[in-house]
N, C-alpha and C positions, 0 to 999 in steps of 0.2 A: 500351744503352751504345755509344757511338761509339768504336770501336777506333782509327780513324784519328787521333783526337786524341792517343792515347798514342803512335802512330807518330811524329807530328810532334814531340811533346815529347821523346821519346828521341833523335830525329834532331837537332833544332835546339838543344835545351837541354843534353842530355847528350853530344852528339857521338858517338853510337854508330854502328857500321857497320850496313849493312843486314842482314848475317848475324846480328849480335848482337841487333838489334831483333826479327828473326824468331824467334830462340830465346827471347827474353824474353816475347814475346806469344803464342807458339805458332801462328804463321801462316807462310805461305810467303814465301821471300825475294823472289820475283818480285812478290808482292802488295805488299810493302813498297816495292819499287822503283817499281811502277806508281803507288801512292798519292802518293809524294813527287814524282814527275814531274808528275802531274796538279795537285798543289798549286802547284808552281813555275810551271806554265803559267797559273795564275789570277792571278799577280802580286799575291798577298795577303801582307801582312807577318805575320811571327810574332814575338811572340805575337799572338793574334787580338785585335781591338778588342772592347771590352765590348759594343758595340751590334750586333755582327754576328749575323745570324740563322743558326742552325745548320741549320735546314731548307733555307734557300737554299744554304748550303754543301754540304749533302747532294746536292741536285739538280745543283750545279755539278761536284762531284767524281764522282758516280755517276749520270750521266744515264740515264734509262730504267729506273731501279731501282723506282720507284713505278708499277707497272703498273695500279694502281687507277684512274688517270686514263684508261686505255685500255679497261678492262673495265667492263661494266655489272653492278653487283651486284644480286642479287634483293632483294625485300622479305622480309627474314628473319622478320619478325613474321607475315606472311601464310603463309610456308612452315611456320612452327612451328604455327600454328593448323590448317592443312590436314593436317599429319602426325598430328594427334590422331585423325583418321579412320583406322580400321584398314585400310581398303581402299586407302589411298594410301601410296606408298613414295617414298623420296628419288629413286630412279631415275626414276620417272614424272614427278615434279615437276621434276627437272633437265632431262628431255627437253622438257617444255613450255617451260621457261625458255630452253633453247638454241634451240628453234624460233622463239621470239619475238625473240631478240637476235642470233642467228647467230654470227659470228666474235667479236663483242664479249662473248660469254658465257664464263663460267668453264668449265674442264673438270670432269668429274664428281668427280675426286679433290679438286680445289681447292674445288669446290662443297661437298662434305661437310666439308672441313677448316674452311672459313670459317663454315659453319653451327655446327660444334662450338664454335668460338671464341665466336661470338655467343651461343650458348646458355649457355656457361659464364659469360659476362659478365652475364647476366641474373639469375643466382642469387646474391643478396646476403643476408647474414645480419647483422643488427644485434647488436652485442656488448652483452650485458646487464650492467648495473651492479648488483652485489649489496651491500647495506648491512648493517651489523652488526645482528643481531637482528631483521631485517625479515621474511625468508621462510623457511618450512620446507616443502620439497618432499617430497611423499608419493606412494608408488605401491606396487604389488605386483609381485614378480618374475613373469616368465612361467613358468619351470620350477617344479615343486612337489617336495616331498620325501615319499617314502612312509613311512608309519608302520604297523607291523605289530601287530595285536592278538595278544598272546601266547597267548590262550586259544583264539580261533577261527581265527587266521591271516588274518583279513580285513585288507586293505590300504586305508588311508585316505590321502588326499593333503593334506599340510599346505601352506598358502599362506605365502609369505615376504613379510613386510611390511618395507618399506625407507623410511626418511626421512632427509633430509640438509639441513643448513643451507646457505643460499646463500653466505654470506661465507667460512665456514671449512671447508666440506665435511665437517663432523663428522657421522658417520653412526650411525643406530640400526637394528638388524636384529632381527626377531622372527618366529618361526614361529607361525602362527595355524591354528585348526581349519578355517578356510575364509575366504571373502571376504564372509561374511554381515554383517548390520548390527552385531550384538553384537561379533563379532571385530574389525571395523573400528574401532568406537568405543573399545573397551577397549585396542586396540593404540595408538591415538592418545593415549589418556590415559597409558598406561605410557611412551610415548615422551617426552611432556612431563615426566613425573616423572624420566626418565633424564637429560634435559637440565638439569633443575633450574630451569627458567624457561619463559616463554611468549613466542614470537615475535609479531610484529604480524600476519602473514598466514600462513594455512595454504593451501598450493597443492597440492590433490590432483588426481588424474586424474578422469575422468568416469565412475567406476563408480557403480552404483546406490546403494550404501551412502552415497555422498557427494553425488551429484547426481541429482535426480529427472528433470530435463529439461535436457539439455545445450544450450547456446546460446552463440553467439559473443559476444553482448553482454549478455544478461540470463539467465544460467542459473538454474534453480530448485534451490535447495539442499535436501537432505533435512532434514526438520524435526528429526530426532534429532541429526543432525550439527550443525545450527544451535544446538541446545540445548547441545551440548558446547562450541561456540565461545563461547556466552554465558557458560557456567560459567567458562571460562578467560579471558574478556574479550579475545578475539581475533576476527579476521575470516577467513571462508572465501572464497578467490578461486580457483575452479577454472581449470585450464588450458583454453584454447579447444579445442574439438573438432578433431581432425586437425591440431593444431599442437604436435607433440612438443617443439619448441624452447622453448615456454613453460615447460617443466619439464625442460630439458636437464640440469640439475644432478642430478636424481634418475634420469634415464635413464642418465647416466654412472655414477651410484652403483649402479644395478641391474646394469649390466654388470660392475662391479668385484665386487659381491657374488656374482654367478654364477661369476666366475672365482676369487675369493679364498676364498669360503666354501663355496658349493654344490659346486664342483669337488673340494674337499678332503674333503667328506663323502659323496662318491658311492659309496664302498665300505663305508660304515658302515650298519648296520641299527639302526633306532630302534624301540622298542616303546612309547613314550609321547611325548606332546608336550613334557612337562617335560624328558625326556632330550635331545630335539632342541634345545630352547632352551638347555639348559645347554652343549651343544657350540657353539651359535651365539654365545652370550655370550663364550666364550673367544676365538673368532676375531674377533668384533666388537671386542673390546678390542685385539687385535693389529693389526687394520686401522687403528684410530684412533691407535695408537701408532707406526705405521710411518712413517719419514721419507719425505718427498716431494721428489724432485729439483727439481721446478718451483718449490718454495718454499724453496730453499737448505737442504734437510735438515730443515725444520720438519715436524712431524706434524700430523695433523688435530686432535689434542687440544691441541697447542701453539697452533694458530691459534684454536681454540675459546676457550681461556682468555684469549687476547689480544684477540680481536675480538668474538665473539658473546656470550660469557657475561656480560660487563659490561652489554651492551645488552638482555638479555632481561628481560621483566617478571616480577615475582614470581608464584609459584604461589599459587592460592587456599588457604584454610585447610584444606580437605579435598579429596581427589581426586574426580574425576567418577565417579559411579556410574551404570551403565547403567540406563536407565529406559524401560519400555514404556508407550506411550500408547494409550489406547482410549477410545472414547465408548460409554457404556452407558445404557440406560433403566432407571429405578427401577421396580420392580414394586409391586403393591398391598401387599406385605408389607414395604415400605420397605427392600428389599435389592436390590443389583445384583450381577450375576455377573461374575467375572473368573477365567479359568483353572479353570473347573469348581468354583469355590467362591463362596459368597454372603457379601457384606459389607453391613452395615447403614449407612444414612445417616439423617439427621433425617427423621422421618415426614412433615414438611410438604413434602418434595421428591418425593413419590410422583408418578410419571408424567413427571418431568423427565429430560432427557438430560444426563448429567454426564460430565466428563472424568476418566478413571482414570489415575493415574500410578503405575506399579508398578516397584519396585526388587526386588532379590533378597531383601530383608528386610521392606519396608514397602509398604503400599497406601495411597495418598493420593487422595482424591476431591475434585474442585474443581467449584464452581458459580460461573460468572461471575467467574472469577479468584480466588475465595476458597476456601480449604481448609475443607470442611465435615465431613470424616470422615477418620480415620486409623486403620489397623489393622495389626497384625503379619501378614505374609503367611503364609497357611496352604497346605499342599500336600494337604490332605485333600479328596478329591473329593466334591462334592455335599453338603458340610456347610455350616453357617452360623456366621458370626462376628458377634455382635451386641453393641452397646453400649447399656446401660440408658438412657442419656440420649436415645437416638434414638427410643425407643418412645413411643407415646401414653401418657398417664397410666394409663389402664385396663390397657393391656398391660404397662406397667412394674410396676404393682402385682401383676399375676398372675405375672410373671417373678420377682419378689422372693421368692415363697414356694417356695424350693427345699427339698430334703430336709434340709439342715443347719439352715435357719432353723426348719422345722417341729419338728425334734428339740429345738432350743433352747427353743422356746415350750413344748413338752410338758414338758421338764425343769424349767422354771420353775413349772409347775403341780404336778408331783410325779412320783415314780418310777413310780407305777402308770399314770399317763397316758402317760409315755414308753414303758412296756412295751407298752401298747396300740398306740401309733404304730408301734413297731418290728414288732409282729405284723402290722399292716396292710401295712407295706412288704414284709414277707416273703410275704404271701399274694397280693398283687396282681401281675398278670402284667406290668403296665407302670407306669413311674414316674408318668405323668400320672394314671392311675387311683388310685394310692396317694395322690397329692397331693390329689386331690379328696376322697377319703374322710377323710384327716387334717384337711383344712380344715373339713369338716363336723363332725368330732369336736371339734376345738379351738374351733370357733365356739360350742359349747354353753356355754363358759365365760361368755360374755356374758349368757346367759339364766339360768344356774343357779349361777354362781360357781365359783371354783377348787376350794373344799373339797368341794362336792357332786360335781363332775366327777371329782375324784381318787378319791372313795369309790366312785362308780359304776364307774370303770375297774378298781378293785381287785376289785369283785364280778364284773366281766366276765372278769377274768383267772382268778378262782377257778372260774368256770363254763366257762372256755375258750370263751367266746362273745365274741370281740373284734370285734364288729360295731357299727358306728355306730348302726344302728337299735335294737339290743338295749340299748345304753347310753342312748339317747334315751328309750326306754320306761321304763327304770328311773328316770330323772330325772323324767319326766313324771308317773309314778304315785307318786312319792315313796318308792319302794322302797329307795332308797339311804339313807333316814333311819330305817329300821326296824332294831331290834337283832336280830341272828341268834341262834338257839337255841344254847346252849353245847354241848348234846349232838349237835347236828346238824352235819354236816360242811358243809352249805350254808346259804344264807341262809333265814330263816324267812319264807317267802312266804305271804301271805294272798290268797286269790282265791276267788270264788264257785264256780268249777269244781273246786276242790280238795276232796277228802274228808279229813276229819280222822282221827286214829288211832282215835277211838271208833267209826268206821264199820265197823271190822274186828273188833270185840269180839263 
């Protein structure tokens, strides 16, 4: 600002004295007198002509003020590059510069001052324009919150998830068990549910849960995070590495969260993640409701309702569910393993490598993009979950003959047959052994009919000889068709090796 123009205006237009001008502008009276005298000596009319050059007037009024015409300035870019070498100092570079230019060089103080001004002029920051519903900036806070296990006293560190919308600064805060994949994905999902809509872009930091390989131009997005973005029909655009201004919104939000939320909780002791999140939700609500001076008293919630909320896309019909992905090879028994449990797939896929998608409740197996098997997830280690339709026909037929079906078959034949089946099941040490014996017994129906088998089973129960071989011999020899002696407690058996009662007379 050229103060001398104000001096001339107050003198010639307002007709103030030199003392009054000095008091009004806060300068010395002698300075006012000197400026007016210099101006009068130039024979320039007041007011100044529109085409007069103020730089020329500066040089005429204050000759010798611009010493840059007499001093040789160094190449500041070269100086800046050389200062990156830790062995070089400003003092050394100034000495070299002074030795080269002699009296035309700047003094050391002015050398440092001019370099500081030049350096400051090189740091430019482009102002970002944030549009309604466009970007959601996401990051974790640096500080963590301790959670104490009430039983063991063990202390775990809870990570603080922070997300903020670019246009309204509407902020979401959540405590997570850590910065692992599942915590990150589920925090993102709950954040979008909190917002009640989906922005166009998700702008995370370059943590491993979001970005596999950080790159300035083509980052590699984590496949699970990409799946979440597909579910919500949005796009992941990570901030460039070492460019915090790309996510300056969330950097500012993180600082506010540390001061507004974490600082207020520093004297509290939490014994569970749920208790910590309950306290955070209350402070999060207060933060979004707090009026902001820079926005004429509007709160983040007010701006969100006016700007971002109408522009957000609708949420999908159901929220994202964390899914684990794994590729497994199908064994010869047409089962593949996931989390120490075996799940069946169609037997034709034996030896194939299939993709497993596991949620907290379901296991889905995909082959070439098609879902070929689906099971309820089981936590029982080293057990099998099989679907009958996946088995080969011969195996399926074998699997169908479980204990219940065998009992139903025996009951259809008769109560005596059912009694023998139950006796076999009690006697055998393993269900498979009992199954084989029962199938052999019930298979006799095909050769001898239900009536004869029922009669033979009744005789076996009377003799307490519930063995398949014994019953088969009865049927083979036709002993089931003989009439028992009324006085005898057992069946009247005839055999060449048996002696009759006359032998003992």
